[in-house]
C-alpha positions in Angstrom: 0.0 0.0 0.0 2.8 2.4 0.9 4.6 1.9 -2.4 1.4 2.4 -4.3 0.8 5.7 -2.5 4.3 6.8 -3.1 4.0 5.9 -6.8 0.7 7.7 -7.1 2.0 10.8 -5.3 5.0 10.9 -7.6 2.9 10.6 -10.7 0.5 13.3 -9.5 3.5 15.6 -8.8 5.0 15.0 -12.2 1.7 15.8 -13.9 1.2 19.0 -11.9 4.8 20.1 -12.6 4.3 19.4 -16.3 1.2 21.7 -16.3 3.0 24.4 -14.4 6.1 24.2 -16.6 3.9 24.5 -19.8 2.0 27.4 -18.3 5.2 29.2 -17.4 6.6 28.8 -20.9 3.5 29.9 -22.6 2.9 32.8 -20.2 6.5 34.0 -20.6 6.3 33.8 -24.4 2.9 35.7 -24.5 3.9 38.3 -22.0 7.3 38.9 -23.5 5.9 39.1 -27.1 3.1 41.4 -26.0 5.4 43.8 -24.1 7.9 43.9 -27.0 5.3 44.6 -29.6 3.5 47.2 -27.5 6.8 49.0 -26.7 7.9 48.9 -30.3 4.6 50.4 -31.5 4.4 53.1 -28.9 8.1 54.1 -29.2 7.8 54.2 -33.0 4.7 56.3 -32.7 6.6 58.8 -30.5 9.5 58.9 -32.9 7.2 59.6 -35.9 5.5 62.4 -33.9 8.9 63.8 -32.9 10.2 63.8 -36.4 7.2 65.6 -37.8 7.4 68.2 -35.0 11.1 68.5 -35.4 11.0 69.2 -39.1 8.2 71.8 -38.4 10.4 73.4 -35.8 13.3 73.6 -38.2 11.1 75.3 -40.8 10.1 77.8 -38.1 13.7 78.4 -37.2 14.6 79.1 -40.8 11.7 81.6 -41.0 12.6 83.4 -37.8 16.4 83.5 -38.5 16.3 84.5 -42.2 17.4 88.1 -42.6 14.7 90.3 -44.2 14.8 90.5 -47.9 17.3 93.1 -49.2 19.2 93.2 -46.0 22.9 92.8 -46.8 25.4 91.0 -44.7 23.0 88.8 -42.8 22.3 89.2 -39.2 24.4 91.1 -36.8 25.8 89.1 -33.8 23.6 90.9 -31.3 20.5 90.5 -33.5 21.3 86.8 -34.0 21.5 86.2 -30.3 18.2 88.0 -29.7 16.5 85.9 -32.4 18.0 82.7 -31.0 16.7 83.5 -27.5 13.3 84.3 -29.0 13.4 81.1 -31.1 14.1 78.7 -28.3 11.3 80.3 -26.3 8.8 79.8 -29.2 10.0 76.2 -29.8 9.4 75.3 -26.2 5.7 76.2 -26.7 5.4 73.8 -29.6 5.2 70.4 -27.8 8.8 70.0 -26.7 10.0 70.0 -23.1 13.0 72.1 -24.1 14.8 73.4 -27.1 18.4 74.3 -27.7 20.2 76.0 -30.6 24.0 75.8 -30.8 26.0 78.4 -32.6 29.8 77.7 -32.8 29.7 75.4 -29.8 27.7 78.0 -27.8 24.4 76.6 -26.7 21.2 78.7 -26.4 18.9 76.5 -24.3 15.3 77.3 -23.4 15.8 75.8 -20.0 18.7 75.3 -17.6 17.7 71.6 -17.5 19.4 71.0 -20.9 22.9 71.6 -22.1 25.3 70.1 -24.7 25.9 67.2 -22.3 22.1 66.4 -22.6 22.6 65.4 -26.2 24.2 61.9 -27.0 27.6 62.2 -28.7 26.5 60.2 -31.7 23.6 62.6 -32.4 25.9 65.6 -32.1 28.3 64.0 -34.6 25.5 63.3 -37.0 24.1 66.8 -36.8 27.5 68.4 -37.2 27.9 66.3 -40.4 24.7 67.9 -41.7 22.4 64.9 -41.0 19.1 64.8 -39.2 18.8 62.3 -36.4 17.2 61.4 -33.1 18.2 59.5 -29.9 16.2 57.9 -27.1 17.4 58.5 -23.5 15.6 56.4 -20.9 17.5 57.8 -17.9 15.8 60.4 -15.7 14.2 62.3 -17.2 13.4 60.0 -20.1 13.1 61.8 -23.3 13.7 61.7 -27.1 16.2 64.1 -28.6 15.8 65.3 -32.2 18.7 67.1 -33.8 19.2 68.9 -37.1 21.2 71.6 -38.7 19.3 74.7 -39.7 19.5 75.3 -43.4 21.1 78.6 -44.4 22.6 79.1 -41.0 25.7 77.8 -39.3 23.5 76.5 -36.4 22.4 73.2 -35.0 19.0 72.7 -33.3 18.0 70.1 -30.7 14.5 69.5 -29.5 13.7 67.4 -26.4 10.5 65.5 -26.2 9.3 64.1 -22.9 8.9 60.3 -22.6 8.0 60.1 -18.9 4.4 59.2 -19.6 5.5 56.4 -22.1 7.9 55.0 -19.5 5.1 54.9 -16.9 2.7 53.2 -19.4 5.3 50.5 -20.1 5.8 50.0 -16.3 2.1 49.6 -15.8 1.9 47.2 -18.8 4.8 45.1 -17.4 3.1 44.8 -14.0 -0.2 43.8 -15.6 1.5 41.1 -17.7 3.4 39.8 -14.7 0.1 39.6 -12.7 -1.6 37.8 -15.6 1.3 35.3 -15.8 1.2 34.6 -12.1 -2.6 34.0 -12.3 -2.0 31.6 -15.2 0.5 29.7 -13.2 -1.8 29.4 -10.2 -4.6 28.2 -12.5 -2.2 25.7 -14.0 -1.5 24.4 -10.5 -5.2 23.9 -9.8 -5.9 22.3 -13.2 -2.8 20.1 -12.9 -3.8 18.9 -9.5 -7.3 18.1 -10.7 -6.1 16.3 -13.8 -3.5 14.3 -11.9 -6.2 13.2 -9.4 -8.4 12.0 -12.2 -5.5 10.1 -13.8 -3.9 8.7 -10.6 -7.0 7.7 -8.6 -8.4 5.2 -11.2 -5.0 3.7 -11.6 -4.6 3.4 -7.8 -8.1 1.7 -7.5 -7.2 -0.7 -10.3 -3.9 -1.5 -8.6 -5.7 -2.2 -5.3 -8.2 -4.4 -7.0 -5.5 -6.4 -8.7 -3.6 -6.8 -5.5 -6.7 -8.1 -3.7 -7.4 -10.6 -6.4 -3.7 -11.7 -6.3 -3.8 -12.0 -2.5 -6.9 -14.3 -2.5 -6.1 -18.0 -1.9 -6.5 -20.2 -5.0 -9.6 -22.5 -4.9 -8.6 -26.1 -4.9 
């Protein structure tokens, strides 16, 4: 009897473990895929929005910094600085958390919270080469940085778009997916236990019946 119980308990445990293992694998796959796809979609959406806004901001910068028609010699240094200060203030009101225009390594930021150190080095190199680019920075504060040279001017512009709400959304999503995965594992434990009982109990009863028949004395 004791060996039969041990065998039945071992089989029941193996069946339950199999259900839990399968549930863990499926839950991890579904949760990981869902998180990756959601993050990719939301981040790409923010990048597309930032690119559209960035190009719009660059056009505004060109309009504000272009010398009036017929004015020779371009902008005077004092006039340029005044226009740059006015420009970054206007840009900050157009959906960015901060804006910065750089003239000959001199930054004109709209906020003390940003500086040249706030821009990733690879983005600075790309903009100085005349390219348009962007970079994601998930450290505090999380934000997307758009960079571009300003056509017709020896200037570079950087726009900072906040990502704090997106980071918070992804944290909430990860907690929800973890909670769902834990719930799926607990459900697998219950289902595995129920199935193992249905499988093991008939086998145990059949084993007991066979043993009783074997233990009966043979009729002469």
